[in-house]
C-alpha positions as CSV (number, residue, x, y, z in Angstrom):
1,X,0.0,0.0,0.0
2,X,2.9,2.3,-0.3
3,X,4.6,1.7,-3.6
4,X,6.7,4.7,-4.7
5,X,10.0,5.3,-6.4
6,X,11.8,5.8,-3.1
7,X,10.9,2.2,-2.1
8,X,12.2,0.6,-5.2
9,X,15.9,-0.1,-5.8
10,X,17.8,-1.5,-8.8
11,X,20.6,-3.7,-7.6
12,X,23.1,-6.3,-8.5
13,X,22.5,-9.7,-6.9
14,X,24.1,-13.1,-7.5
15,X,25.8,-11.8,-10.6
16,X,22.5,-10.5,-12.1
17,X,22.1,-6.9,-12.9
18,X,18.9,-4.8,-12.8
19,X,17.4,-6.8,-9.9
20,X,14.4,-4.8,-8.6
21,X,14.1,-4.7,-4.8
22,X,11.1,-3.5,-2.9
23,X,12.1,-2.0,0.4
24,X,10.3,-0.3,3.3
25,X,7.5,-2.5,4.4
26,X,6.4,0.0,7.1
27,X,2.7,-0.5,6.3
28,X,2.8,-4.3,6.0
29,X,1.3,-6.5,8.6
30,X,2.4,-10.0,9.4
31,X,-0.1,-12.6,8.0
32,X,-0.6,-14.0,11.6
33,X,-2.0,-10.6,12.6
34,X,-4.5,-10.3,9.8
35,X,-7.3,-12.0,11.6
36,X,-7.1,-9.8,14.7
37,X,-5.5,-6.5,13.6
38,X,-7.1,-3.8,11.7
39,X,-4.9,-2.9,8.7
40,X,-5.7,0.8,8.9
41,X,-7.7,2.7,11.5
42,X,-11.0,4.1,10.3
43,X,-10.7,7.6,8.9
44,X,-6.9,7.4,8.3
45,X,-5.0,7.5,5.1
46,X,-2.0,5.3,4.5
47,X,0.4,5.6,1.6
48,X,2.1,8.3,-0.4
49,X,-0.3,10.8,-2.0
50,X,1.7,11.0,-5.2
51,X,1.2,7.3,-5.9
52,X,-2.0,6.5,-4.1
53,X,-4.9,4.7,-5.8
54,X,-8.2,6.4,-6.1
55,X,-9.9,4.0,-3.7
56,X,-7.2,4.8,-1.1
57,X,-7.5,8.6,-1.7
58,X,-11.3,8.6,-1.5
59,X,-11.4,6.0,1.4
60,X,-14.6,4.5,-0.1
61,X,-13.3,1.0,-0.8
62,X,-10.8,-1.3,1.0
63,X,-7.6,-1.4,-1.1
64,X,-6.7,-4.7,-2.6
65,X,-3.9,-5.9,-4.9
66,X,-5.3,-3.7,-7.7
67,X,-4.5,-0.7,-5.6
68,X,-0.8,-1.8,-5.8
69,X,-1.2,-2.1,-9.6
70,X,-2.3,1.5,-9.6
71,X,0.6,2.6,-7.5
72,X,3.0,0.6,-9.6
73,X,1.5,2.3,-12.7
74,X,2.3,5.6,-11.0
75,X,5.9,4.6,-10.4
76,X,6.2,3.5,-14.1
77,X,4.7,6.8,-15.1
78,X,7.3,8.6,-13.1
79,X,10.2,6.5,-14.4
80,X,9.1,7.1,-18.0
81,X,8.2,10.8,-17.8
82,X,10.0,12.3,-14.8
83,X,6.6,13.3,-13.3
84,X,4.1,11.7,-10.9
85,X,0.6,11.3,-12.5
86,X,-0.6,14.3,-10.4
87,X,1.6,17.0,-8.9
88,X,0.7,19.8,-6.6
89,X,2.2,21.4,-3.5
90,X,-0.9,20.5,-1.5
91,X,-1.3,16.8,-0.9
92,X,-5.1,17.1,-0.6
93,X,-5.3,18.4,-4.2
94,X,-3.2,15.4,-5.3
95,X,-5.5,13.0,-3.5
96,X,-8.6,14.6,-5.1
97,X,-6.9,14.4,-8.5
98,X,-6.3,10.6,-8.0
99,X,-9.9,10.1,-7.1
100,X,-11.5,12.2,-9.9
101,X,-9.2,13.6,-12.6
102,X,-8.0,11.8,-15.8
103,X,-4.3,11.1,-15.8
104,X,-2.4,13.1,-18.4
105,X,-1.1,10.9,-21.2
106,X,2.6,10.0,-20.9
107,X,3.1,11.4,-24.4
108,X,2.4,14.8,-23.0
109,X,5.9,14.6,-21.5
110,X,7.7,12.3,-23.9
111,X,6.7,11.6,-27.5
112,X,9.2,8.7,-27.8
113,X,7.4,6.3,-25.4
114,X,6.1,3.3,-27.3
115,X,2.3,3.3,-27.6
116,X,1.9,-0.2,-26.3
117,X,3.9,0.6,-23.2
118,X,1.9,3.9,-22.7
119,X,-1.4,1.9,-23.0
120,X,-0.2,-0.5,-20.3
121,X,0.8,2.2,-17.9
122,X,-2.5,4.1,-18.4
123,X,-4.5,0.9,-17.8
124,X,-2.6,0.5,-14.5
125,X,-3.8,4.0,-13.7
126,X,-7.5,3.4,-14.5
127,X,-9.8,4.9,-11.9
128,X,-11.9,1.8,-11.5
129,X,-10.0,-1.2,-10.1
130,X,-11.9,-3.6,-12.4
131,X,-10.5,-1.7,-15.4
132,X,-6.9,-2.2,-14.3
133,X,-4.8,-5.4,-14.6
134,X,-6.3,-7.7,-12.1
135,X,-2.9,-9.2,-10.9
136,X,0.8,-8.7,-11.2
137,X,1.0,-11.8,-13.4
138,X,-1.5,-10.3,-15.9
139,X,0.5,-7.0,-15.9
140,X,3.7,-9.0,-16.5
141,X,2.1,-10.9,-19.4
142,X,1.1,-7.6,-21.0
143,X,4.6,-6.2,-20.6
144,X,6.0,-9.4,-22.2
145,X,3.8,-8.7,-25.3
146,X,5.3,-5.2,-25.8
147,X,7.1,-4.7,-29.1
148,X,10.4,-3.9,-27.3
149,X,10.2,-6.7,-24.8
150,X,13.5,-8.6,-24.7
151,X,15.6,-5.9,-26.4
152,X,17.5,-5.3,-23.1
153,X,19.7,-8.2,-22.3
154,X,21.9,-9.2,-19.3
155,X,24.9,-8.0,-21.3
156,X,23.3,-4.6,-21.8
157,X,22.6,-4.3,-18.1
158,X,26.1,-5.4,-17.1
159,X,27.6,-2.9,-19.5
160,X,25.4,-0.1,-18.2
161,X,26.2,-0.9,-14.6
162,X,30.0,-1.0,-15.3
163,X,29.8,2.3,-17.2
164,X,27.9,4.0,-14.4
165,X,29.7,2.6,-11.4
166,X,32.3,0.1,-12.5
167,X,34.0,-0.4,-9.1
168,X,30.8,-1.3,-7.3
169,X,29.5,-3.5,-10.1
170,X,32.9,-5.3,-10.3
171,X,33.1,-5.8,-6.5
172,X,29.6,-7.2,-6.5
173,X,30.4,-9.5,-9.4
174,X,33.6,-10.8,-7.7
175,X,31.8,-11.4,-4.4
176,X,29.5,-14.0,-6.1
177,X,32.1,-15.8,-8.2
């Protein structure tokens, strides 16, 4: 319930480059507590306003995995455009926009984004949960169907990491061999 760019890290692990790590589970509850603990107190908002799903922002529905699909769509939107789906100095205005306003198309910021990828991100950001991908597996399958899927290889990733930070990448690589 709190996916945002600051909680996602690209790493090198086990000799593999571009491993995505999700960190900061501050809002997570142990499975053993789900029967007895309330996930959020009534009347409170959890999450980051810039990446919060409409149902979280409005507080009218209990968030489910499709809320995380929305937030992940917001992160993808940011990674591709350099902008959150909605931006304002006042968090309340951002929350209202998530709940009611259409998300500006990615092409407003970058014309070179492939149309199939833009359509996937925008579907993640649909206001109604039933219009989003229903699971991470469904989203992954859609991404695999993109025209450019598979054009980035392990060798590309390794070269990029070495170019950007060769000493760290080489040390990580040596540590696993």
